[in-house]
TORKOL-4160 file (C-alpha; in steps of 0.2 Angstrom, whole numbers, padded with zeros to 4 digits, m for minus):
156
<pt num="1" X="m0078" Y="0019" Z="0067"/>
<pt num="2" X="m0060" Y="0015" Z="0075"/>
<pt num="3" X="m0051" Y="0013" Z="0060"/>
<pt num="4" X="m0058" Y="0026" Z="0052"/>
<pt num="5" X="m0052" Y="0037" Z="0066"/>
<pt num="6" X="m0036" Y="0029" Z="0067"/>
<pt num="7" X="m0033" Y="0030" Z="0049"/>
<pt num="8" X="m0036" Y="0050" Z="0049"/>
<pt num="9" X="m0023" Y="0052" Z="0064"/>
<pt num="10" X="m0011" Y="0042" Z="0055"/>
<pt num="11" X="m0014" Y="0051" Z="0038"/>
<pt num="12" X="m0014" Y="0070" Z="0049"/>
<pt num="13" X="0002" Y="0065" Z="0055"/>
<pt num="14" X="0010" Y="0059" Z="0041"/>
<pt num="15" X="0006" Y="0077" Z="0033"/>
<pt num="16" X="0012" Y="0088" Z="0048"/>
<pt num="17" X="0029" Y="0079" Z="0046"/>
<pt num="18" X="0032" Y="0080" Z="0026"/>
<pt num="19" X="0040" Y="0097" Z="0023"/>
<pt num="20" X="0031" Y="0110" Z="0011"/>
<pt num="21" X="0023" Y="0104" Z="m0006"/>
<pt num="22" X="0037" Y="0118" Z="m0012"/>
<pt num="23" X="0053" Y="0109" Z="m0007"/>
<pt num="24" X="0068" Y="0102" Z="m0016"/>
<pt num="25" X="0059" Y="0087" Z="m0026"/>
<pt num="26" X="0072" Y="0076" Z="m0032"/>
<pt num="27" X="0076" Y="0068" Z="m0050"/>
<pt num="28" X="0066" Y="0055" Z="m0047"/>
<pt num="29" X="0045" Y="0059" Z="m0047"/>
<pt num="30" X="0038" Y="0044" Z="m0053"/>
<pt num="31" X="0041" Y="0028" Z="m0046"/>
<pt num="32" X="0027" Y="0010" Z="m0054"/>
<pt num="33" X="0031" Y="m0008" Z="m0047"/>
<pt num="34" X="0024" Y="m0023" Z="m0048"/>
<pt num="35" X="0021" Y="m0031" Z="m0030"/>
<pt num="36" X="0022" Y="m0051" Z="m0027"/>
<pt num="37" X="0016" Y="m0057" Z="m0010"/>
<pt num="38" X="0004" Y="m0067" Z="0001"/>
<pt num="39" X="m0009" Y="m0062" Z="0010"/>
<pt num="40" X="m0014" Y="m0069" Z="0027"/>
<pt num="41" X="m0034" Y="m0068" Z="0034"/>
<pt num="42" X="m0041" Y="m0078" Z="0046"/>
<pt num="43" X="m0025" Y="m0090" Z="0050"/>
<pt num="44" X="m0028" Y="m0092" Z="0029"/>
<pt num="45" X="m0014" Y="m0089" Z="0017"/>
<pt num="46" X="m0017" Y="m0086" Z="m0001"/>
<pt num="47" X="m0006" Y="m0078" Z="m0015"/>
<pt num="48" X="m0006" Y="m0061" Z="m0019"/>
<pt num="49" X="0000" Y="m0050" Z="m0034"/>
<pt num="50" X="m0005" Y="m0034" Z="m0040"/>
<pt num="51" X="0001" Y="m0015" Z="m0049"/>
<pt num="52" X="0008" Y="0003" Z="m0038"/>
<pt num="53" X="0011" Y="0021" Z="m0041"/>
<pt num="54" X="0017" Y="0033" Z="m0033"/>
<pt num="55" X="0019" Y="0051" Z="m0037"/>
<pt num="56" X="0034" Y="0059" Z="m0025"/>
<pt num="57" X="0027" Y="0077" Z="m0022"/>
<pt num="58" X="0044" Y="0082" Z="m0013"/>
<pt num="59" X="0060" Y="0070" Z="m0007"/>
<pt num="60" X="0049" Y="0065" Z="0009"/>
<pt num="61" X="0032" Y="0065" Z="0004"/>
<pt num="62" X="0022" Y="0054" Z="m0011"/>
<pt num="63" X="0005" Y="0050" Z="m0015"/>
<pt num="64" X="m0001" Y="0037" Z="m0026"/>
<pt num="65" X="m0012" Y="0022" Z="m0030"/>
<pt num="66" X="m0012" Y="0002" Z="m0029"/>
<pt num="67" X="m0023" Y="m0011" Z="m0036"/>
<pt num="68" X="m0020" Y="m0029" Z="m0028"/>
<pt num="69" X="m0027" Y="m0048" Z="m0031"/>
<pt num="70" X="m0030" Y="m0062" Z="m0022"/>
<pt num="71" X="m0039" Y="m0076" Z="m0033"/>
<pt num="72" X="m0042" Y="m0089" Z="m0020"/>
<pt num="73" X="m0046" Y="m0079" Z="m0004"/>
<pt num="74" X="m0063" Y="m0078" Z="0005"/>
<pt num="75" X="m0067" Y="m0095" Z="0004"/>
<pt num="76" X="m0061" Y="m0097" Z="m0015"/>
<pt num="77" X="m0072" Y="m0080" Z="m0020"/>
<pt num="78" X="m0054" Y="m0070" Z="m0023"/>
<pt num="79" X="m0054" Y="m0052" Z="m0017"/>
<pt num="80" X="m0046" Y="m0036" Z="m0028"/>
<pt num="81" X="m0039" Y="m0023" Z="m0017"/>
<pt num="82" X="m0040" Y="m0004" Z="m0026"/>
<pt num="83" X="m0035" Y="0012" Z="m0015"/>
<pt num="84" X="m0027" Y="0027" Z="m0013"/>
<pt num="85" X="m0011" Y="0032" Z="m0002"/>
<pt num="86" X="m0002" Y="0046" Z="0005"/>
<pt num="87" X="0017" Y="0039" Z="0010"/>
<pt num="88" X="0033" Y="0045" Z="0019"/>
<pt num="89" X="0051" Y="0043" Z="0018"/>
<pt num="90" X="0059" Y="0047" Z="0034"/>
<pt num="91" X="0075" Y="0041" Z="0031"/>
<pt num="92" X="0084" Y="0033" Z="0016"/>
<pt num="93" X="0074" Y="0019" Z="0007"/>
<pt num="94" X="0062" Y="0018" Z="0022"/>
<pt num="95" X="0044" Y="0022" Z="0015"/>
<pt num="96" X="0027" Y="0023" Z="0028"/>
<pt num="97" X="0013" Y="0022" Z="0019"/>
<pt num="98" X="m0009" Y="0023" Z="0024"/>
<pt num="99" X="m0023" Y="0022" Z="0012"/>
<pt num="100" X="m0041" Y="0019" Z="0011"/>
<pt num="101" X="m0051" Y="0011" Z="m0003"/>
<pt num="102" X="m0063" Y="m0002" Z="m0008"/>
<pt num="103" X="m0060" Y="m0022" Z="m0006"/>
<pt num="104" X="m0072" Y="m0031" Z="m0018"/>
<pt num="105" X="m0074" Y="m0048" Z="m0016"/>
<pt num="106" X="m0081" Y="m0060" Z="m0031"/>
<pt num="107" X="m0091" Y="m0076" Z="m0030"/>
<pt num="108" X="m0112" Y="m0079" Z="m0029"/>
<pt num="109" X="m0114" Y="m0065" Z="m0016"/>
<pt num="110" X="m0100" Y="m0051" Z="m0025"/>
<pt num="111" X="m0099" Y="m0035" Z="m0013"/>
<pt num="112" X="m0087" Y="m0022" Z="m0006"/>
<pt num="113" X="m0080" Y="m0017" Z="0009"/>
<pt num="114" X="m0070" Y="m0001" Z="0014"/>
<pt num="115" X="m0053" Y="m0004" Z="0015"/>
<pt num="116" X="m0040" Y="0004" Z="0028"/>
<pt num="117" X="m0021" Y="m0001" Z="0025"/>
<pt num="118" X="m0005" Y="0005" Z="0034"/>
<pt num="119" X="0012" Y="m0001" Z="0026"/>
<pt num="120" X="0031" Y="m0001" Z="0028"/>
<pt num="121" X="0044" Y="m0007" Z="0018"/>
<pt num="122" X="0063" Y="m0003" Z="0011"/>
<pt num="123" X="0068" Y="0000" Z="m0006"/>
<pt num="124" X="0086" Y="m0007" Z="m0010"/>
<pt num="125" X="0093" Y="m0001" Z="m0026"/>
<pt num="126" X="0099" Y="m0010" Z="m0041"/>
<pt num="127" X="0106" Y="0000" Z="m0054"/>
<pt num="128" X="0087" Y="0007" Z="m0059"/>
<pt num="129" X="0079" Y="m0005" Z="m0054"/>
<pt num="130" X="0074" Y="m0006" Z="m0034"/>
<pt num="131" X="0068" Y="m0021" Z="m0024"/>
<pt num="132" X="0055" Y="m0016" Z="m0009"/>
<pt num="133" X="0050" Y="m0031" Z="0005"/>
<pt num="134" X="0033" Y="m0023" Z="0011"/>
<pt num="135" X="0023" Y="m0029" Z="0025"/>
<pt num="136" X="0005" Y="m0020" Z="0025"/>
<pt num="137" X="m0008" Y="m0022" Z="0038"/>
<pt num="138" X="m0029" Y="m0023" Z="0030"/>
<pt num="139" X="m0042" Y="m0015" Z="0042"/>
<pt num="140" X="m0057" Y="m0024" Z="0037"/>
<pt num="141" X="m0074" Y="m0024" Z="0045"/>
<pt num="142" X="m0064" Y="m0024" Z="0061"/>
<pt num="143" X="m0053" Y="m0040" Z="0054"/>
<pt num="144" X="m0035" Y="m0038" Z="0052"/>
<pt num="145" X="m0027" Y="m0046" Z="0035"/>
<pt num="146" X="m0008" Y="m0046" Z="0033"/>
<pt num="147" X="0000" Y="m0042" Z="0017"/>
<pt num="148" X="0021" Y="m0051" Z="0015"/>
<pt num="149" X="0028" Y="m0047" Z="m0001"/>
<pt num="150" X="0041" Y="m0039" Z="m0015"/>
<pt num="151" X="0038" Y="m0024" Z="m0024"/>
<pt num="152" X="0050" Y="m0020" Z="m0039"/>
<pt num="153" X="0049" Y="m0005" Z="m0045"/>
<pt num="154" X="0058" Y="0005" Z="m0059"/>
<pt num="155" X="0059" Y="0024" Z="m0052"/>
<pt num="156" X="0059" Y="0039" Z="m0066"/>
């Protein structure tokens, strides 16, 4: 319950801080990317990879989704994450995000759990591409996982 309340407060803050949707939309609206990193939960760290997409409603506000997989997590059962997120771009390449979705755990006793994510990244542009070091905190059943990695994006 605490996680849901915290997520609601953060989402409300982002929406109120962003300009209206009719504000000036820059040339770039679509931001697809590939994520490569590591997820640490309960002192164990495993490789993670995934796909992400953001649609920018305005220069400061975007929304999107992501799919992420950590094959060896949860005692080798593997974990897949699917979530929707809102993003705030308050300054230059800085991006703050909050999202909610599902964590699907495989293995002999597969099940799904609610997941809430808060993230921060910074896009460095190199030609037509961006490289975004990313830090995310995932909240699942009062446990926190840390996700650290790099997203390679190609905005258009």
